[in-house]
PALUMPA-692238 format. One record per residue (C-alpha): residue number from 1; residue in one letter; x, y, z. Coordinates in Angstrom, 3 decimals. Example, Ala and Ser with C-alpha at 12.3 -4.5 7.8 and 13.67 -1.06 7.14 Angstrom:
<atoms>
i:1 aa:A c1:12.300 c2:-4.500 c3:7.800
i:2 aa:S c1:13.670 c2:-1.060 c3:7.140
</atoms>
This chain:
<atoms>
i:1 aa:M c1:31.409 c2:-18.785 c3:-12.654
i:2 aa:E c1:30.343 c2:-22.262 c3:-12.177
i:3 aa:S c1:30.749 c2:-24.017 c3:-15.925
i:4 aa:N c1:27.180 c2:-25.581 c3:-15.883
i:5 aa:S c1:25.250 c2:-22.252 c3:-15.444
i:6 aa:S c1:27.080 c2:-20.277 c3:-17.987
i:7 aa:E c1:25.579 c2:-16.739 c3:-18.743
i:8 aa:M c1:26.067 c2:-14.428 c3:-21.587
i:9 aa:E c1:24.340 c2:-11.367 c3:-23.225
i:10 aa:G c1:21.998 c2:-12.111 c3:-26.137
i:11 aa:N c1:20.023 c2:-10.573 c3:-28.699
i:12 aa:G c1:18.331 c2:-7.583 c3:-27.315
i:13 aa:G c1:20.162 c2:-7.756 c3:-24.141
i:14 aa:K c1:18.584 c2:-10.720 c3:-23.063
i:15 aa:I c1:19.815 c2:-12.978 c3:-20.611
i:16 aa:A c1:20.810 c2:-16.960 c3:-22.042
i:17 aa:E c1:21.190 c2:-19.116 c3:-19.133
i:18 aa:T c1:22.258 c2:-22.768 c3:-19.501
i:19 aa:A c1:19.833 c2:-25.193 c3:-17.297
i:20 aa:P c1:20.991 c2:-28.571 c3:-15.851
i:21 aa:T c1:20.321 c2:-30.927 c3:-18.662
i:22 aa:N c1:20.678 c2:-34.216 c3:-16.713
i:23 aa:D c1:17.183 c2:-34.338 c3:-15.021
i:24 aa:S c1:15.739 c2:-37.673 c3:-16.424
i:25 aa:S c1:11.946 c2:-36.409 c3:-15.603
i:26 aa:P c1:9.576 c2:-36.365 c3:-18.729
i:27 aa:S c1:9.898 c2:-33.165 c3:-20.942
i:28 aa:L c1:7.245 c2:-30.808 c3:-20.681
i:29 aa:N c1:5.847 c2:-28.505 c3:-24.294
i:30 aa:I c1:6.857 c2:-25.442 c3:-22.341
i:31 aa:L c1:10.080 c2:-23.477 c3:-23.052
i:32 aa:C c1:11.797 c2:-21.366 c3:-20.108
i:33 aa:A c1:12.038 c2:-18.034 c3:-22.259
i:34 aa:I c1:15.287 c2:-17.511 c3:-20.295
i:35 aa:C c1:17.271 c2:-20.955 c3:-21.377
i:36 aa:N c1:15.549 c2:-21.965 c3:-23.915
i:37 aa:E c1:15.382 c2:-25.230 c3:-22.346
i:38 aa:F c1:11.870 c2:-27.375 c3:-22.359
i:39 aa:F c1:10.725 c2:-27.383 c3:-18.397
i:40 aa:R c1:10.715 c2:-30.969 c3:-16.922
i:41 aa:A c1:8.079 c2:-32.367 c3:-14.363
i:42 aa:N c1:10.918 c2:-32.297 c3:-11.917
i:43 aa:D c1:11.864 c2:-28.493 c3:-12.662
i:44 aa:I c1:10.697 c2:-25.777 c3:-9.957
i:45 aa:I c1:8.976 c2:-23.307 c3:-12.059
i:46 aa:F c1:8.356 c2:-20.146 c3:-10.681
i:47 aa:S c1:5.798 c2:-17.191 c3:-12.000
i:48 aa:T c1:5.351 c2:-13.400 c3:-12.041
i:49 aa:S c1:2.251 c2:-12.279 c3:-10.224
i:50 aa:R c1:1.259 c2:-9.380 c3:-12.523
i:51 aa:C c1:1.850 c2:-10.895 c3:-16.248
i:52 aa:G c1:2.091 c2:-14.633 c3:-15.433
i:53 aa:H c1:4.970 c2:-15.527 c3:-17.212
i:54 aa:V c1:6.771 c2:-18.931 c3:-16.044
i:55 aa:F c1:10.579 c2:-19.034 c3:-16.280
i:56 aa:H c1:12.787 c2:-21.839 c3:-14.358
i:57 aa:K c1:13.180 c2:-20.646 c3:-10.589
i:58 aa:D c1:16.965 c2:-20.209 c3:-11.202
i:59 aa:C c1:16.902 c2:-18.607 c3:-14.282
i:60 aa:L c1:14.264 c2:-16.180 c3:-13.165
i:61 aa:T c1:16.124 c2:-15.290 c3:-9.787
i:62 aa:R c1:19.387 c2:-14.400 c3:-11.439
i:63 aa:W c1:17.601 c2:-12.502 c3:-14.200
i:64 aa:L c1:15.582 c2:-10.395 c3:-11.409
i:65 aa:N c1:19.157 c2:-9.763 c3:-9.939
i:66 aa:R c1:20.092 c2:-7.674 c3:-12.718
i:67 aa:S c1:16.964 c2:-6.534 c3:-14.012
i:68 aa:R c1:13.139 c2:-5.275 c3:-12.496
i:69 aa:T c1:11.238 c2:-6.228 c3:-15.558
i:70 aa:C c1:9.512 c2:-9.756 c3:-16.412
i:71 aa:P c1:12.163 c2:-11.424 c3:-19.062
i:72 aa:Q c1:9.199 c2:-12.313 c3:-21.689
i:73 aa:C c1:7.557 c2:-9.350 c3:-22.089
i:74 aa:R c1:9.240 c2:-6.392 c3:-19.948
i:75 aa:D c1:6.434 c2:-5.576 c3:-17.449
i:76 aa:P c1:7.511 c2:-4.163 c3:-14.363
i:77 aa:C c1:8.235 c2:-7.141 c3:-12.067
i:78 aa:D c1:9.926 c2:-7.696 c3:-8.619
i:79 aa:R c1:11.627 c2:-10.541 c3:-6.614
i:80 aa:R c1:8.716 c2:-10.153 c3:-4.145
i:81 aa:R c1:6.029 c2:-10.635 c3:-6.661
i:82 aa:V c1:6.684 c2:-13.777 c3:-7.821
i:83 aa:H c1:5.580 c2:-17.802 c3:-6.925
i:84 aa:R c1:6.337 c2:-21.180 c3:-7.088
i:85 aa:L c1:3.952 c2:-23.223 c3:-9.471
i:86 aa:Y c1:2.785 c2:-26.369 c3:-8.153
i:87 aa:L c1:1.895 c2:-28.588 c3:-11.357
i:88 aa:N c1:0.727 c2:-32.287 c3:-11.111
i:89 aa:F c1:1.399 c2:-34.599 c3:-13.839
i:90 aa:A c1:-0.664 c2:-38.208 c3:-14.393
i:91 aa:E c1:-2.645 c2:-39.580 c3:-17.090
i:92 aa:A c1:-6.098 c2:-38.254 c3:-17.144
i:93 aa:P c1:-8.701 c2:-40.834 c3:-17.517
i:94 aa:E c1:-11.399 c2:-40.736 c3:-20.086
i:95 aa:F c1:-14.495 c2:-39.305 c3:-17.714
i:96 aa:D c1:-13.842 c2:-37.389 c3:-14.806
i:97 aa:D c1:-16.240 c2:-35.942 c3:-13.239
i:98 aa:T c1:-14.743 c2:-35.695 c3:-9.964
i:99 aa:E c1:-14.948 c2:-32.155 c3:-8.079
i:100 aa:L c1:-11.328 c2:-31.007 c3:-6.884
i:101 aa:P c1:-11.154 c2:-30.305 c3:-3.284
i:102 aa:K c1:-11.756 c2:-26.665 c3:-2.100
i:103 aa:V c1:-8.028 c2:-24.846 c3:-0.373
i:104 aa:A c1:-9.324 c2:-23.435 c3:3.406
i:105 aa:M c1:-8.214 c2:-19.928 c3:2.419
i:106 aa:D c1:-7.106 c2:-18.401 c3:-0.946
i:107 aa:W c1:-6.319 c2:-14.603 c3:-2.501
i:108 aa:V c1:-8.269 c2:-14.885 c3:-5.781
i:109 aa:P c1:-7.792 c2:-12.635 c3:-8.623
i:110 aa:I c1:-10.657 c2:-10.933 c3:-10.042
i:111 aa:D c1:-11.272 c2:-9.833 c3:-13.778
i:112 aa:L c1:-11.762 c2:-5.995 c3:-13.959
i:113 aa:D c1:-10.811 c2:-5.618 c3:-17.674
i:114 aa:R c1:-12.965 c2:-3.511 c3:-19.632
i:115 aa:D c1:-13.490 c2:-6.851 c3:-21.973
i:116 aa:S c1:-14.532 c2:-9.126 c3:-19.216
i:117 aa:L c1:-17.714 c2:-10.655 c3:-18.587
i:118 aa:P c1:-20.265 c2:-8.739 c3:-17.129
i:119 aa:D c1:-20.425 c2:-10.612 c3:-13.868
i:120 aa:A c1:-16.482 c2:-10.814 c3:-13.722
i:121 aa:H c1:-16.045 c2:-8.306 c3:-11.051
i:122 aa:L c1:-18.794 c2:-9.738 c3:-8.942
i:123 aa:P c1:-16.919 c2:-11.169 c3:-5.455
i:124 aa:P c1:-16.868 c2:-15.315 c3:-5.126
i:125 aa:E c1:-18.729 c2:-16.917 c3:-2.789
i:126 aa:G c1:-16.615 c2:-17.382 c3:0.281
i:127 aa:A c1:-15.217 c2:-13.500 c3:-0.282
i:128 aa:V c1:-15.552 c2:-11.634 c3:3.199
i:129 aa:Q c1:-17.840 c2:-8.699 c3:3.311
i:130 aa:C c1:-17.325 c2:-5.816 c3:5.652
i:131 aa:G c1:-18.125 c2:-2.443 c3:6.169
i:132 aa:T c1:-18.621 c2:0.223 c3:3.312
i:133 aa:N c1:-16.541 c2:3.069 c3:1.650
i:134 aa:E c1:-17.307 c2:6.462 c3:2.153
i:135 aa:D c1:-20.436 c2:6.659 c3:-0.250
i:136 aa:G c1:-21.617 c2:3.695 c3:1.643
i:137 aa:L c1:-20.827 c2:1.046 c3:-0.916
i:138 aa:P c1:-20.401 c2:-2.611 c3:0.413
i:139 aa:T c1:-16.726 c2:-3.177 c3:0.404
i:140 aa:Y c1:-14.906 c2:-6.846 c3:0.870
i:141 aa:V c1:-11.274 c2:-7.914 c3:2.094
i:142 aa:A c1:-8.862 c2:-7.930 c3:-0.599
i:143 aa:R c1:-5.404 c2:-6.743 c3:-1.739
i:144 aa:G c1:-3.501 c2:-5.412 c3:-4.927
i:145 aa:Y c1:-0.200 c2:-4.263 c3:-5.991
i:146 aa:Y c1:1.001 c2:-1.096 c3:-6.427
i:147 aa:H c1:4.577 c2:-0.276 c3:-7.108
i:148 aa:D c1:6.901 c2:-2.492 c3:-5.061
i:149 aa:D c1:3.907 c2:-3.126 c3:-2.257
i:150 aa:L c1:0.839 c2:-5.235 c3:-1.627
i:151 aa:L c1:-1.609 c2:-3.077 c3:-0.385
i:152 aa:P c1:-4.559 c2:-4.506 c3:2.198
i:153 aa:A c1:-7.542 c2:-3.006 c3:0.342
i:154 aa:P c1:-10.758 c2:-2.940 c3:0.337
i:155 aa:Y c1:-12.683 c2:-3.909 c3:-2.863
i:156 aa:V c1:-15.525 c2:-2.284 c3:-3.738
i:157 aa:P c1:-17.626 c2:-4.284 c3:-6.594
i:158 aa:E c1:-19.878 c2:-1.209 c3:-7.637
i:159 aa:K c1:-16.658 c2:0.683 c3:-8.663
i:160 aa:K c1:-15.146 c2:-2.537 c3:-10.410
i:161 aa:A c1:-11.671 c2:-1.871 c3:-8.469
i:162 aa:A c1:-10.312 c2:-1.841 c3:-4.891
i:163 aa:F c1:-8.343 c2:1.220 c3:-3.365
i:164 aa:G c1:-5.242 c2:1.439 c3:-1.311
i:165 aa:S c1:-3.680 c2:3.596 c3:1.023
i:166 aa:H c1:-0.017 c2:4.775 c3:-0.068
i:167 aa:S c1:2.253 c2:7.673 c3:0.568
i:168 aa:C c1:-0.616 c2:9.555 c3:1.592
i:169 aa:S c1:-3.132 c2:8.919 c3:-1.048
i:170 aa:A c1:-5.680 c2:6.651 c3:-2.245
i:171 aa:R c1:-4.546 c2:4.522 c3:-4.927
i:172 aa:T c1:-7.432 c2:2.984 c3:-7.207
i:173 aa:L c1:-6.385 c2:-0.481 c3:-7.971
i:174 aa:T c1:-7.573 c2:-2.129 c3:-11.109
i:175 aa:D c1:-4.911 c2:-4.685 c3:-12.140
i:176 aa:D c1:-3.727 c2:-7.892 c3:-10.032
i:177 aa:V c1:-6.383 c2:-7.400 c3:-7.493
i:178 aa:E c1:-6.877 c2:-10.235 c3:-5.396
i:179 aa:I c1:-10.004 c2:-10.972 c3:-3.132
i:180 aa:L c1:-9.841 c2:-12.986 c3:0.187
i:181 aa:V c1:-12.341 c2:-16.060 c3:-0.635
i:182 aa:L c1:-12.656 c2:-18.535 c3:2.804
i:183 aa:N c1:-14.017 c2:-22.102 c3:1.972
i:184 aa:D c1:-13.801 c2:-23.916 c3:5.789
i:185 aa:C c1:-12.771 c2:-21.291 c3:7.582
i:186 aa:D c1:-13.582 c2:-19.099 c3:10.729
i:187 aa:Y c1:-12.792 c2:-15.576 c3:10.995
i:188 aa:K c1:-12.456 c2:-13.176 c3:13.723
i:189 aa:W c1:-11.583 c2:-9.078 c3:14.150
i:190 aa:V c1:-9.423 c2:-8.903 c3:17.055
i:191 aa:P c1:-8.558 c2:-5.578 c3:18.895
i:192 aa:G c1:-5.870 c2:-3.297 c3:18.293
i:193 aa:Q c1:-4.127 c2:0.102 c3:19.059
i:194 aa:H c1:-0.842 c2:2.067 c3:17.428
i:195 aa:G c1:0.308 c2:-0.175 c3:15.393
i:196 aa:T c1:-0.214 c2:-3.364 c3:17.424
i:197 aa:Y c1:-1.935 c2:-6.669 c3:15.809
i:198 aa:P c1:-2.411 c2:-10.458 c3:17.514
i:199 aa:R c1:0.292 c2:-12.989 c3:16.643
i:200 aa:D c1:-2.293 c2:-14.787 c3:14.444
i:201 aa:A c1:-3.269 c2:-12.206 c3:12.148
i:202 aa:L c1:-3.948 c2:-12.493 c3:8.472
i:203 aa:N c1:-0.701 c2:-11.977 c3:6.653
i:204 aa:T c1:-2.368 c2:-9.553 c3:4.031
i:205 aa:G c1:0.296 c2:-7.447 c3:2.647
i:206 aa:Y c1:4.278 c2:-5.797 c3:2.392
i:207 aa:S c1:5.724 c2:-2.229 c3:2.221
i:208 aa:E c1:7.989 c2:-1.897 c3:-0.047
i:209 aa:L c1:10.650 c2:-2.501 c3:2.494
i:210 aa:G c1:9.585 c2:-5.820 c3:3.215
i:211 aa:E c1:7.409 c2:-5.346 c3:6.573
i:212 aa:V c1:4.128 c2:-7.115 c3:6.623
i:213 aa:T c1:1.130 c2:-5.511 c3:6.394
i:214 aa:Y c1:-2.482 c2:-6.412 c3:7.857
i:215 aa:T c1:-6.198 c2:-6.169 c3:6.709
i:216 aa:G c1:-8.194 c2:-4.383 c3:9.586
i:217 aa:R c1:-11.338 c2:-2.418 c3:10.068
i:218 aa:G c1:-12.297 c2:0.853 c3:12.397
i:219 aa:L c1:-14.620 c2:3.605 c3:12.578
i:220 aa:Y c1:-14.094 c2:6.849 c3:10.588
i:221 aa:Q c1:-16.593 c2:9.624 c3:10.717
i:222 aa:G c1:-18.931 c2:6.930 c3:12.450
i:223 aa:I c1:-18.335 c2:4.530 c3:9.081
i:224 aa:L c1:-16.985 c2:1.601 c3:9.800
i:225 aa:R c1:-14.173 c2:1.333 c3:7.065
i:226 aa:L c1:-11.462 c2:-1.718 c3:6.021
i:227 aa:G c1:-7.995 c2:-0.483 c3:5.929
i:228 aa:K c1:-4.071 c2:-1.486 c3:6.233
i:229 aa:V c1:-2.609 c2:-1.723 c3:9.540
i:230 aa:H c1:0.773 c2:-0.758 c3:8.966
i:231 aa:P c1:2.780 c2:-1.595 c3:12.400
i:232 aa:S c1:5.431 c2:0.481 c3:12.343
i:233 aa:H c1:3.663 c2:3.395 c3:11.544
i:234 aa:K c1:1.241 c2:2.851 c3:14.809
i:235 aa:V c1:-1.654 c2:3.635 c3:12.550
i:236 aa:M c1:-4.490 c2:1.823 c3:10.365
i:237 aa:Y c1:-4.815 c2:3.569 c3:7.013
i:238 aa:I c1:-7.766 c2:4.053 c3:5.274
i:239 aa:P c1:-8.534 c2:5.105 c3:1.755
i:240 aa:H c1:-11.118 c2:8.283 c3:1.386
i:241 aa:H c1:-12.034 c2:10.643 c3:-1.060
i:242 aa:G c1:-8.585 c2:10.276 c3:-2.750
i:243 aa:Q c1:-6.621 c2:10.661 c3:0.574
i:244 aa:E c1:-5.235 c2:8.587 c3:3.079
i:245 aa:V c1:-6.560 c2:8.814 c3:6.337
i:246 aa:S c1:-5.324 c2:7.195 c3:9.751
i:247 aa:V c1:-7.145 c2:5.880 c3:12.822
i:248 aa:N c1:-5.422 c2:4.675 c3:15.783
i:249 aa:T c1:-7.616 c2:2.007 c3:17.388
i:250 aa:Y c1:-8.976 c2:-0.368 c3:15.239
i:251 aa:E c1:-9.593 c2:-4.534 c3:14.519
i:252 aa:V c1:-7.409 c2:-7.017 c3:12.959
i:253 aa:L c1:-8.574 c2:-9.711 c3:10.670
i:254 aa:V c1:-7.330 c2:-13.323 c3:11.851
i:255 aa:V c1:-8.492 c2:-15.894 c3:9.688
i:256 aa:T c1:-8.260 c2:-19.736 c3:11.072
i:257 aa:P c1:-8.819 c2:-22.838 c3:9.156
i:258 aa:R c1:-11.777 c2:-25.204 c3:10.874
i:259 aa:D c1:-9.564 c2:-28.323 c3:11.036
i:260 aa:Q c1:-6.798 c2:-26.199 c3:12.633
i:261 aa:A c1:-9.160 c2:-24.837 c3:15.019
i:262 aa:D c1:-10.346 c2:-28.417 c3:16.554
i:263 aa:R c1:-6.550 c2:-29.543 c3:16.943
</atoms>
């Protein structure tokens, strides 16, 4: 074990990490709960997707090699459910009315808590609506976490939930639901069958084994439905009345930023 990264068991079984101290970048008034060191401007910082707590990348990686929970709140966490945070530091002007540029495509978390504002469940501008659910309610392209999977899932605003297909059942998703928002993109639906998908298909989710899954749409009982294209299973799965049904022919979502399309 290297001398500059000692690890030991602290109170309550918490793993203590020793972070490098030779960084001369400015210190931030935020602590990494694993090593108890303040973040610095040059640090690589990662956040958990479910609860949003932040840690040094190396600290969090070592922790998740031993545990599948968040080091701070002990919520379930997986190495595939973390992402890097990019923080920009600058002196703020006294008055700054400049609008930040919008990204071309984004997965935007949607607030489905009981105590949220009355309109918090409404799809934001740029959300992609396609088809309906089995009751004829409009659905939007979304995704949500279920155990170790990230499921492509139709979001139904009237139900305040997304619905994913997993292990022969339809799963109701109300935590960590993200809706696709396009600001400067074109999109199209490309035909596929028996698990095929175009090379430029939108990578929407993944299975617990790390296989990429895609957003698709297809007809089921005469209704255009959103679902999960699972290549190795050679079908598109659709959540339907609490069950997971499948179709062999479908269309796969392809999203292209307009500046890329012009090249």
